[in-house]
DRENDO-1510 file (C-alpha; in Angstrom, 1 decimal, always signed):
<recs>
REC; n; res; u; v; w
REC; 1; UNK; +173.6; +135.0; +134.0 .
REC; 2; UNK; +173.2; +138.1; +132.0 .
REC; 3; UNK; +174.3; +138.0; +128.3 .
REC; 4; UNK; +176.9; +140.2; +127.2 .
REC; 5; UNK; +175.9; +143.9; +126.9 .
REC; 6; UNK; +177.9; +144.7; +123.8 .
REC; 7; UNK; +179.7; +142.6; +121.2 .
REC; 8; UNK; +182.3; +143.6; +118.7 .
REC; 9; UNK; +182.3; +141.8; +115.4 .
REC; 10; UNK; +185.9; +141.1; +114.2 .
REC; 11; UNK; +186.0; +140.9; +110.4 .
REC; 12; UNK; +186.8; +137.5; +108.9 .
REC; 13; UNK; +190.0; +137.5; +107.1 .
REC; 14; UNK; +190.5; +133.6; +106.7 .
REC; 15; UNK; +187.7; +132.6; +104.4 .
REC; 16; UNK; +186.3; +128.9; +105.2 .
REC; 17; UNK; +186.5; +126.6; +102.4 .
REC; 18; UNK; +182.9; +125.5; +102.9 .
REC; 19; UNK; +180.0; +125.8; +105.3 .
REC; 20; UNK; +177.6; +123.2; +106.4 .
REC; 21; UNK; +175.4; +124.0; +109.3 .
REC; 22; UNK; +172.0; +123.5; +110.9 .
REC; 23; UNK; +169.5; +126.2; +111.6 .
REC; 24; UNK; +166.9; +126.1; +114.5 .
REC; 25; UNK; +163.2; +125.6; +113.5 .
REC; 26; UNK; +160.9; +128.0; +112.1 .
REC; 27; UNK; +159.2; +130.3; +114.5 .
REC; 28; UNK; +156.3; +130.7; +112.2 .
REC; 29; UNK; +155.7; +127.1; +111.7 .
REC; 30; UNK; +156.3; +126.3; +115.5 .
REC; 31; UNK; +153.7; +128.8; +116.8 .
REC; 32; UNK; +151.1; +127.9; +114.3 .
REC; 33; UNK; +151.7; +124.3; +115.0 .
REC; 34; UNK; +151.2; +124.8; +118.7 .
REC; 35; UNK; +147.7; +126.2; +118.2 .
REC; 36; UNK; +146.8; +123.4; +115.9 .
REC; 37; UNK; +148.1; +120.8; +118.2 .
REC; 38; UNK; +146.2; +122.3; +121.2 .
REC; 39; UNK; +142.9; +121.9; +119.0 .
REC; 40; UNK; +143.9; +118.4; +118.0 .
REC; 41; UNK; +142.0; +115.3; +119.1 .
REC; 42; UNK; +144.8; +113.5; +120.7 .
REC; 43; UNK; +148.5; +113.6; +121.3 .
REC; 44; UNK; +150.7; +115.5; +118.8 .
REC; 45; UNK; +154.5; +115.4; +118.9 .
REC; 46; UNK; +156.2; +118.5; +117.2 .
REC; 47; UNK; +159.8; +117.6; +116.1 .
REC; 48; UNK; +162.4; +120.3; +115.2 .
REC; 49; UNK; +160.3; +122.9; +117.0 .
REC; 50; UNK; +162.1; +126.1; +117.8 .
REC; 51; UNK; +162.9; +126.9; +121.4 .
REC; 52; UNK; +163.2; +130.6; +121.7 .
REC; 53; UNK; +161.5; +133.5; +123.5 .
REC; 54; UNK; +158.5; +133.7; +121.2 .
REC; 55; UNK; +157.9; +130.0; +121.2 .
REC; 56; UNK; +158.4; +129.7; +124.9 .
REC; 57; UNK; +155.9; +132.5; +125.3 .
REC; 58; UNK; +153.3; +130.4; +123.4 .
REC; 59; UNK; +154.1; +127.3; +125.3 .
REC; 60; UNK; +153.8; +128.9; +128.7 .
REC; 61; UNK; +150.5; +130.6; +127.6 .
REC; 62; UNK; +149.1; +127.1; +126.6 .
REC; 63; UNK; +150.2; +125.6; +130.0 .
REC; 64; UNK; +148.8; +128.7; +131.9 .
REC; 65; UNK; +145.4; +127.9; +130.2 .
REC; 66; UNK; +145.6; +124.3; +131.3 .
REC; 67; UNK; +147.0; +122.3; +128.3 .
REC; 68; UNK; +149.5; +119.5; +129.0 .
REC; 69; UNK; +152.6; +120.4; +127.1 .
REC; 70; UNK; +155.8; +118.3; +127.5 .
REC; 71; UNK; +159.0; +119.9; +126.4 .
REC; 72; UNK; +162.3; +117.6; +125.6 .
REC; 73; UNK; +165.7; +118.2; +124.4 .
REC; 74; UNK; +166.5; +117.7; +120.6 .
REC; 75; UNK; +169.6; +115.8; +120.0 .
REC; 76; UNK; +170.2; +117.4; +116.7 .
REC; 77; UNK; +169.9; +121.1; +117.4 .
REC; 78; UNK; +170.6; +122.9; +120.6 .
REC; 79; UNK; +167.8; +125.5; +120.1 .
REC; 80; UNK; +165.2; +123.0; +119.1 .
REC; 81; UNK; +162.9; +120.9; +121.2 .
REC; 82; UNK; +160.5; +118.0; +120.8 .
REC; 83; UNK; +157.2; +119.3; +122.2 .
REC; 84; UNK; +154.4; +116.9; +123.0 .
REC; 85; UNK; +150.9; +118.4; +123.3 .
REC; 86; UNK; +147.8; +116.7; +124.5 .
REC; 87; UNK; +145.1; +118.2; +122.4 .
REC; 88; UNK; +141.6; +118.7; +123.8 .
REC; 89; UNK; +139.7; +118.3; +120.6 .
REC; 90; UNK; +138.8; +121.9; +120.0 .
REC; 91; UNK; +137.9; +122.7; +123.7 .
REC; 92; UNK; +139.6; +125.6; +125.3 .
REC; 93; UNK; +140.1; +125.4; +129.2 .
REC; 94; UNK; +137.8; +128.1; +131.0 .
REC; 95; UNK; +138.9; +131.5; +131.9 .
REC; 96; UNK; +138.2; +133.6; +134.8 .
REC; 97; UNK; +135.3; +136.0; +135.8 .
REC; 98; UNK; +135.1; +139.6; +134.3 .
REC; 99; UNK; +136.3; +140.8; +137.6 .
REC; 100; UNK; +139.2; +138.3; +137.7 .
REC; 101; UNK; +140.1; +137.2; +134.1 .
REC; 102; UNK; +142.7; +134.5; +133.7 .
REC; 103; UNK; +146.1; +136.5; +132.8 .
REC; 104; UNK; +148.0; +135.4; +129.6 .
REC; 105; UNK; +151.3; +137.2; +129.0 .
REC; 106; UNK; +152.6; +137.3; +125.5 .
REC; 107; UNK; +155.8; +139.4; +125.8 .
REC; 108; UNK; +156.5; +141.0; +122.3 .
REC; 109; UNK; +155.4; +137.8; +120.4 .
REC; 110; UNK; +153.1; +139.1; +117.6 .
REC; 111; UNK; +152.1; +135.5; +116.6 .
REC; 112; UNK; +151.3; +134.4; +120.2 .
REC; 113; UNK; +149.2; +137.6; +120.8 .
REC; 114; UNK; +147.0; +137.3; +117.7 .
REC; 115; UNK; +146.7; +133.6; +117.5 .
REC; 116; UNK; +145.7; +133.3; +121.2 .
REC; 117; UNK; +143.1; +136.1; +121.0 .
REC; 118; UNK; +141.2; +134.1; +118.3 .
REC; 119; UNK; +141.7; +130.8; +120.0 .
REC; 120; UNK; +140.3; +132.2; +123.5 .
REC; 121; UNK; +137.1; +133.3; +121.8 .
REC; 122; UNK; +136.3; +129.5; +121.7 .
REC; 123; UNK; +136.5; +129.0; +125.4 .
REC; 124; UNK; +134.2; +130.1; +128.2 .
REC; 125; UNK; +135.0; +132.8; +130.8 .
REC; 126; UNK; +137.3; +135.7; +130.5 .
REC; 127; UNK; +141.0; +136.0; +129.6 .
REC; 128; UNK; +143.1; +139.1; +129.8 .
REC; 129; UNK; +146.0; +139.2; +127.3 .
REC; 130; UNK; +148.9; +141.6; +127.8 .
REC; 131; UNK; +152.6; +142.0; +126.8 .
REC; 132; UNK; +155.5; +144.3; +127.1 .
REC; 133; UNK; +155.0; +148.1; +126.1 .
REC; 134; UNK; +156.0; +147.6; +122.5 .
REC; 135; UNK; +153.4; +144.8; +122.1 .
REC; 136; UNK; +150.8; +147.3; +123.4 .
REC; 137; UNK; +151.6; +149.5; +120.5 .
REC; 138; UNK; +151.4; +146.9; +117.7 .
REC; 139; UNK; +148.2; +146.7; +115.6 .
REC; 140; UNK; +145.2; +144.5; +116.8 .
REC; 141; UNK; +142.1; +146.4; +115.6 .
REC; 142; UNK; +141.4; +144.5; +112.5 .
REC; 143; UNK; +141.5; +141.2; +114.3 .
REC; 144; UNK; +139.3; +142.5; +117.2 .
REC; 145; UNK; +136.7; +143.9; +114.7 .
REC; 146; UNK; +136.5; +140.6; +112.8 .
REC; 147; UNK; +135.9; +138.6; +115.9 .
REC; 148; UNK; +133.3; +141.2; +117.1 .
REC; 149; UNK; +131.5; +140.6; +113.8 .
REC; 150; UNK; +131.3; +137.0; +114.7 .
REC; 151; UNK; +129.6; +137.9; +117.9 .
REC; 152; UNK; +132.5; +137.7; +120.5 .
REC; 153; UNK; +133.2; +140.4; +123.0 .
REC; 154; UNK; +136.6; +141.9; +123.3 .
REC; 155; UNK; +137.3; +144.7; +125.7 .
REC; 156; UNK; +140.1; +147.1; +124.9 .
REC; 157; UNK; +140.4; +150.8; +125.7 .
REC; 158; UNK; +141.9; +151.6; +122.3 .
REC; 159; UNK; +141.8; +148.4; +120.2 .
REC; 160; UNK; +145.4; +147.5; +121.2 .
REC; 161; UNK; +146.6; +145.2; +124.0 .
REC; 162; UNK; +146.0; +144.8; +126.9 .
REC; 163; UNK; +142.4; +143.2; +126.0 .
REC; 164; UNK; +139.9; +141.1; +127.9 .
REC; 165; UNK; +138.5; +138.3; +125.5 .
REC; 166; UNK; +135.1; +137.1; +126.7 .
REC; 167; UNK; +134.8; +133.4; +125.4 .
REC; 168; UNK; +131.7; +132.5; +123.8 .
REC; 169; UNK; +132.4; +129.0; +122.2 .
REC; 170; UNK; +132.2; +128.1; +118.6 .
REC; 171; UNK; +129.9; +130.5; +116.6 .
REC; 172; UNK; +129.4; +129.5; +113.0 .
REC; 173; UNK; +129.5; +132.5; +110.6 .
REC; 174; UNK; +131.3; +134.2; +107.9 .
REC; 175; UNK; +133.7; +137.1; +108.3 .
REC; 176; UNK; +136.2; +139.2; +106.4 .
REC; 177; UNK; +139.5; +140.2; +107.9 .
REC; 178; UNK; +141.8; +143.0; +106.6 .
REC; 179; UNK; +145.4; +142.2; +106.2 .
REC; 180; UNK; +146.6; +145.7; +105.5 .
REC; 181; UNK; +148.7; +145.9; +108.7 .
REC; 182; UNK; +149.4; +142.2; +109.3 .
REC; 183; UNK; +148.7; +138.9; +107.7 .
REC; 184; UNK; +148.7; +137.4; +111.2 .
REC; 185; UNK; +145.1; +138.5; +111.7 .
REC; 186; UNK; +144.0; +136.2; +108.9 .
REC; 187; UNK; +146.1; +133.3; +110.3 .
REC; 188; UNK; +144.8; +133.8; +113.7 .
REC; 189; UNK; +141.3; +133.2; +112.4 .
REC; 190; UNK; +142.2; +130.4; +110.1 .
REC; 191; UNK; +144.0; +128.4; +112.8 .
REC; 192; UNK; +140.8; +128.4; +114.8 .
REC; 193; UNK; +138.3; +128.4; +112.0 .
REC; 194; UNK; +137.6; +124.6; +111.8 .
REC; 195; UNK; +136.7; +124.7; +115.6 .
REC; 196; UNK; +135.0; +127.9; +115.5 .
REC; 197; UNK; +133.0; +127.0; +112.4 .
REC; 198; UNK; +134.2; +130.3; +110.7 .
REC; 199; UNK; +134.5; +131.0; +107.1 .
REC; 200; UNK; +137.2; +133.5; +106.6 .
REC; 201; UNK; +137.5; +136.0; +103.7 .
REC; 202; UNK; +140.5; +138.1; +103.3 .
REC; 203; UNK; +140.3; +141.8; +102.4 .
REC; 204; UNK; +142.7; +144.6; +101.6 .
REC; 205; UNK; +145.2; +142.1; +99.9 .
REC; 206; UNK; +145.8; +139.4; +97.3 .
REC; 207; UNK; +146.0; +135.9; +98.9 .
REC; 208; UNK; +148.5; +134.8; +96.3 .
REC; 209; UNK; +150.7; +137.6; +97.6 .
REC; 210; UNK; +150.3; +136.7; +101.3 .
REC; 211; UNK; +152.6; +133.6; +101.8 .
REC; 212; UNK; +152.2; +133.4; +105.5 .
REC; 213; UNK; +148.5; +133.1; +105.1 .
REC; 214; UNK; +149.1; +130.4; +102.5 .
REC; 215; UNK; +151.5; +128.8; +104.9 .
REC; 216; UNK; +148.6; +128.7; +107.6 .
REC; 217; UNK; +146.1; +127.3; +105.1 .
REC; 218; UNK; +148.5; +124.5; +104.0 .
REC; 219; UNK; +149.3; +123.6; +107.6 .
REC; 220; UNK; +145.8; +123.4; +108.7 .
REC; 221; UNK; +145.0; +121.2; +105.8 .
REC; 222; UNK; +147.7; +118.7; +106.5 .
REC; 223; UNK; +148.0; +118.8; +110.2 .
REC; 224; UNK; +147.6; +115.4; +112.1 .
REC; 225; UNK; +144.4; +116.6; +114.1 .
REC; 226; UNK; +143.8; +113.0; +115.2 .
REC; 227; UNK; +147.3; +112.9; +116.8 .
REC; 228; UNK; +150.7; +112.0; +115.5 .
REC; 229; UNK; +154.1; +113.5; +114.6 .
REC; 230; UNK; +154.7; +116.8; +112.9 .
REC; 231; UNK; +158.1; +118.0; +111.6 .
REC; 232; UNK; +158.9; +121.7; +111.7 .
REC; 233; UNK; +161.2; +123.0; +108.9 .
REC; 234; UNK; +164.3; +125.2; +109.7 .
REC; 235; UNK; +163.7; +128.9; +109.9 .
REC; 236; UNK; +164.6; +130.3; +106.4 .
REC; 237; UNK; +164.5; +133.9; +107.8 .
REC; 238; UNK; +167.2; +132.8; +110.2 .
REC; 239; UNK; +169.0; +131.0; +107.5 .
REC; 240; UNK; +169.3; +134.3; +105.4 .
REC; 241; UNK; +171.9; +135.7; +107.7 .
REC; 242; UNK; +174.3; +132.9; +106.8 .
REC; 243; UNK; +173.3; +132.7; +103.2 .
REC; 244; UNK; +174.4; +136.5; +103.1 .
REC; 245; UNK; +177.4; +135.9; +105.1 .
REC; 246; UNK; +178.6; +133.2; +102.7 .
REC; 247; UNK; +178.1; +135.5; +99.8 .
REC; 248; UNK; +180.0; +138.2; +101.3 .
REC; 249; UNK; +182.8; +135.8; +102.1 .
REC; 250; UNK; +182.8; +134.2; +98.6 .
REC; 251; UNK; +182.4; +130.7; +100.0 .
REC; 252; UNK; +179.7; +128.0; +99.6 .
REC; 253; UNK; +176.9; +127.1; +102.1 .
REC; 254; UNK; +174.7; +124.1; +102.7 .
REC; 255; UNK; +171.8; +124.3; +105.2 .
REC; 256; UNK; +170.9; +120.8; +106.5 .
REC; 257; UNK; +167.2; +119.9; +106.1 .
REC; 258; UNK; +166.8; +122.9; +103.9 .
REC; 259; UNK; +163.0; +123.3; +103.3 .
REC; 260; UNK; +161.6; +121.5; +100.5 .
REC; 261; UNK; +158.3; +123.2; +100.6 .
REC; 262; UNK; +157.5; +126.8; +99.6 .
REC; 263; UNK; +155.7; +127.7; +102.7 .
REC; 264; UNK; +158.4; +130.1; +104.0 .
REC; 265; UNK; +158.8; +133.1; +101.6 .
REC; 266; UNK; +162.4; +133.6; +102.8 .
REC; 267; UNK; +163.3; +130.2; +101.4 .
REC; 268; UNK; +163.8; +132.3; +98.2 .
REC; 269; UNK; +166.6; +134.3; +99.8 .
REC; 270; UNK; +169.4; +132.5; +98.1 .
REC; 271; UNK; +167.9; +133.3; +94.7 .
REC; 272; UNK; +168.3; +137.0; +95.5 .
REC; 273; UNK; +172.1; +136.8; +95.6 .
REC; 274; UNK; +173.6; +138.8; +94.2 .
REC; 275; UNK; +171.0; +141.4; +95.0 .
REC; 276; UNK; +168.9; +142.8; +92.3 .
REC; 277; UNK; +168.4; +146.6; +91.9 .
REC; 278; UNK; +164.9; +146.5; +93.4 .
REC; 279; UNK; +163.3; +144.3; +96.0 .
REC; 280; UNK; +159.8; +144.3; +97.4 .
REC; 281; UNK; +158.7; +143.4; +100.9 .
REC; 282; UNK; +155.3; +142.7; +99.4 .
REC; 283; UNK; +156.1; +140.2; +96.8 .
REC; 284; UNK; +159.8; +139.1; +97.1 .
REC; 285; UNK; +160.8; +138.6; +100.6 .
REC; 286; UNK; +159.7; +138.5; +104.1 .
REC; 287; UNK; +161.6; +139.2; +107.3 .
REC; 288; UNK; +164.8; +138.5; +105.3 .
REC; 289; UNK; +164.4; +141.8; +103.5 .
REC; 290; UNK; +166.2; +143.3; +106.7 .
REC; 291; UNK; +169.1; +140.9; +105.8 .
REC; 292; UNK; +169.2; +142.3; +102.3 .
REC; 293; UNK; +169.1; +145.9; +103.4 .
REC; 294; UNK; +172.1; +145.3; +105.6 .
REC; 295; UNK; +173.9; +143.4; +102.7 .
REC; 296; UNK; +173.1; +146.2; +100.2 .
REC; 297; UNK; +176.1; +148.5; +101.0 .
REC; 298; UNK; +178.4; +145.7; +99.7 .
REC; 299; UNK; +176.5; +144.8; +96.7 .
REC; 300; UNK; +178.4; +147.2; +94.4 .
REC; 301; UNK; +175.3; +149.0; +93.3 .
REC; 302; UNK; +172.5; +151.2; +94.3 .
REC; 303; UNK; +169.6; +149.0; +95.7 .
REC; 304; UNK; +166.0; +150.1; +96.4 .
REC; 305; UNK; +163.6; +148.4; +98.8 .
REC; 306; UNK; +160.0; +149.0; +98.3 .
REC; 307; UNK; +156.7; +148.3; +100.2 .
REC; 308; UNK; +158.1; +148.5; +103.5 .
REC; 309; UNK; +155.2; +149.9; +105.4 .
REC; 310; UNK; +154.5; +146.7; +107.6 .
REC; 311; UNK; +158.2; +146.9; +108.9 .
REC; 312; UNK; +157.1; +150.1; +110.8 .
REC; 313; UNK; +154.7; +148.3; +113.1 .
REC; 314; UNK; +156.7; +145.2; +114.0 .
REC; 315; UNK; +159.3; +144.7; +117.0 .
REC; 316; UNK; +160.5; +148.2; +116.3 .
REC; 317; UNK; +160.1; +150.9; +113.5 .
REC; 318; UNK; +162.4; +148.8; +111.3 .
REC; 319; UNK; +162.5; +151.2; +108.5 .
REC; 320; UNK; +163.8; +154.1; +110.7 .
REC; 321; UNK; +166.0; +151.7; +112.5 .
REC; 322; UNK; +167.9; +150.4; +109.4 .
REC; 323; UNK; +168.3; +153.9; +108.1 .
REC; 324; UNK; +169.7; +155.2; +111.2 .
REC; 325; UNK; +172.0; +152.3; +111.9 .
REC; 326; UNK; +173.6; +152.1; +108.2 .
REC; 327; UNK; +174.0; +155.9; +108.7 .
REC; 328; UNK; +176.0; +155.4; +111.8 .
REC; 329; UNK; +178.6; +153.6; +109.6 .
REC; 330; UNK; +178.7; +156.4; +107.0 .
REC; 331; UNK; +176.5; +154.6; +104.5 .
REC; 332; UNK; +174.1; +156.7; +102.6 .
REC; 333; UNK; +170.4; +155.7; +102.8 .
REC; 334; UNK; +167.4; +157.6; +101.4 .
REC; 335; UNK; +164.0; +157.1; +102.9 .
REC; 336; UNK; +161.1; +158.1; +100.9 .
REC; 337; UNK; +157.6; +157.0; +101.8 .
REC; 338; UNK; +157.8; +153.3; +102.4 .
REC; 339; UNK; +161.0; +152.9; +100.4 .
REC; 340; UNK; +164.6; +152.8; +101.2 .
REC; 341; UNK; +167.4; +153.2; +98.7 .
REC; 342; UNK; +170.9; +152.1; +99.9 .
REC; 343; UNK; +174.1; +153.2; +98.2 .
REC; 344; UNK; +177.4; +151.4; +98.0 .
REC; 345; UNK; +179.6; +151.7; +101.1 .
REC; 346; UNK; +182.0; +154.5; +100.6 .
REC; 347; UNK; +185.8; +154.2; +101.3 .
REC; 348; UNK; +185.2; +156.3; +104.2 .
REC; 349; UNK; +182.8; +153.6; +105.9 .
REC; 350; UNK; +183.7; +153.1; +109.5 .
REC; 351; UNK; +182.8; +151.2; +112.6 .
REC; 352; UNK; +180.1; +152.3; +115.1 .
REC; 353; UNK; +178.0; +151.2; +118.0 .
REC; 354; UNK; +174.8; +149.8; +116.6 .
REC; 355; UNK; +171.6; +150.2; +118.5 .
REC; 356; UNK; +169.2; +147.2; +118.2 .
REC; 357; UNK; +166.0; +148.7; +119.5 .
REC; 358; UNK; +165.3; +145.4; +121.4 .
REC; 359; UNK; +164.8; +143.8; +117.9 .
REC; 360; UNK; +166.4; +140.5; +117.1 .
REC; 361; UNK; +166.4; +141.1; +113.3 .
REC; 362; UNK; +168.1; +144.4; +113.6 .
REC; 363; UNK; +170.8; +142.8; +115.7 .
REC; 364; UNK; +171.4; +139.8; +113.4 .
REC; 365; UNK; +171.2; +141.8; +110.1 .
REC; 366; UNK; +173.5; +144.7; +111.2 .
REC; 367; UNK; +176.1; +142.1; +112.5 .
REC; 368; UNK; +176.7; +141.3; +108.8 .
REC; 369; UNK; +178.2; +144.7; +108.3 .
REC; 370; UNK; +181.0; +143.6; +110.7 .
REC; 371; UNK; +182.3; +141.1; +108.3 .
REC; 372; UNK; +183.6; +143.8; +106.1 .
REC; 373; UNK; +183.7; +147.0; +108.4 .
REC; 374; UNK; +186.2; +146.9; +111.5 .
REC; 375; UNK; +184.7; +148.2; +114.8 .
REC; 376; UNK; +181.1; +147.2; +114.5 .
REC; 377; UNK; +179.7; +146.8; +117.9 .
REC; 378; UNK; +176.2; +145.3; +118.6 .
REC; 379; UNK; +174.4; +146.7; +121.6 .
REC; 380; UNK; +172.1; +144.5; +123.7 .
REC; 381; UNK; +172.9; +141.4; +121.5 .
REC; 382; UNK; +170.9; +139.2; +123.8 .
REC; 383; UNK; +167.8; +140.4; +122.0 .
REC; 384; UNK; +168.4; +137.5; +119.5 .
REC; 385; UNK; +166.7; +135.2; +122.1 .
REC; 386; UNK; +163.4; +136.0; +120.4 .
REC; 387; UNK; +164.0; +133.7; +117.5 .
REC; 388; UNK; +167.6; +132.5; +117.3 .
REC; 389; UNK; +169.2; +132.0; +120.7 .
REC; 390; UNK; +172.4; +130.5; +119.2 .
REC; 391; UNK; +173.0; +132.9; +116.3 .
REC; 392; UNK; +176.3; +134.4; +117.7 .
REC; 393; UNK; +177.2; +130.8; +118.8 .
REC; 394; UNK; +176.8; +129.7; +115.3 .
REC; 395; UNK; +178.7; +132.7; +114.0 .
REC; 396; UNK; +181.8; +131.9; +116.2 .
REC; 397; UNK; +181.7; +128.1; +115.8 .
REC; 398; UNK; +184.6; +126.6; +113.7 .
REC; 399; UNK; +183.9; +125.8; +110.1 .
REC; 400; UNK; +182.1; +124.0; +108.6 .
REC; 401; UNK; +179.4; +124.2; +111.4 .
REC; 402; UNK; +180.0; +128.1; +111.8 .
REC; 403; UNK; +181.6; +131.0; +110.3 .
REC; 404; UNK; +184.7; +130.8; +112.4 .
REC; 405; UNK; +184.3; +134.5; +113.3 .
REC; 406; UNK; +185.7; +136.2; +116.3 .
REC; 407; UNK; +183.2; +138.1; +118.8 .
REC; 408; UNK; +184.7; +140.2; +121.5 .
REC; 409; UNK; +183.3; +141.4; +124.9 .
REC; 410; UNK; +183.6; +145.1; +124.6 .
REC; 411; UNK; +183.8; +145.5; +128.3 .
REC; 412; UNK; +186.9; +143.1; +128.8 .
REC; 413; UNK; +188.2; +143.0; +125.1 .
REC; 414; UNK; +188.4; +139.2; +125.3 .
REC; 415; UNK; +187.3; +136.9; +122.5 .
REC; 416; UNK; +184.4; +134.8; +123.7 .
REC; 417; UNK; +184.1; +131.1; +123.2 .
REC; 418; UNK; +181.2; +129.8; +121.0 .
REC; 419; UNK; +179.7; +127.9; +123.9 .
REC; 420; UNK; +179.4; +131.1; +125.9 .
REC; 421; UNK; +177.4; +132.7; +123.1 .
REC; 422; UNK; +174.1; +130.9; +123.5 .
REC; 423; UNK; +171.3; +133.2; +125.0 .
REC; 424; UNK; +169.5; +131.4; +127.7 .
</recs>
């Protein structure tokens, strides 16, 4: 069944007294854990693992390679799974021939694409990695160059996907990797470094300012490589939408099992409420900076967002997207270099149809504007399947488990029940 093509957000007039909800597991942690579990020397059980488009892509890729991966329901969260992986002790199942490489499809999952490229270098034979057209536009060159420095062959017409990886097995060596365009390049190498016998040096960035790289190092150091259980924290980027909504509504929020570690940079998001006048993508927030940009018109002050360059090469050109979509509502936004300045919403702010660019975070961030502005319509809301398939279901669920908001199917004008709002 196709998901609704357009959803209208109805502003919430009756504010919940309190909110207490669960959030699905972290995509970043889940996809890192899947690679580490595949390298493990025994059976690893991932608990609280996210089950969304990006993590399904990774699981299906591992299964296509020949790993045994068992996926079971999670009793506590509808969009989580218990995932059991039989690790092969660092061995990677063989690929195909140069004439007929083994095909691996990664859709638009950046983590799957980058992590698998490094991992497949440790196999034998040829593997062809491809994705959707947007994935073929996203940067790969720095990762490819680092792996080539280690002696691996990666064929690509333009240093983007699709690419053919020629497995060469472990090859001890030292290599530098640039994180100027994405920290995932470093994480890809670090996840397979122990098996590959690689020493990885990060360039074009300061490790203390690269929280996703630090997350990878911490996970690799503490992962049960001899088998065992591993718990995945809730996704703090996904939680940011509900922290923002609670602030906008003037009510309290508790997220069950809120992360106690500092591995996810967006765990900081609640400390940025109310918004300060300046927020940096480089040092302050990760993906949740889009949440903050959408919240800024209602912050009562001019807010400037800096160091946004990496947002331009993600699921869509996010700097352009946020400027355009806030502008549709009549909100003034100035783009200068890699900086956006958002001004308070004027009295003339109005509803509009919001283009989502097949980007889950644009859809979820811009939905927040509908809490205050009547007539906000989200096009292609099903793109949330990438990381948060029950986002709109959680939005519409009665308090305290949800916001208790109303969402209308634009085609019929009918209010949609929460159980119908999970994207499958």
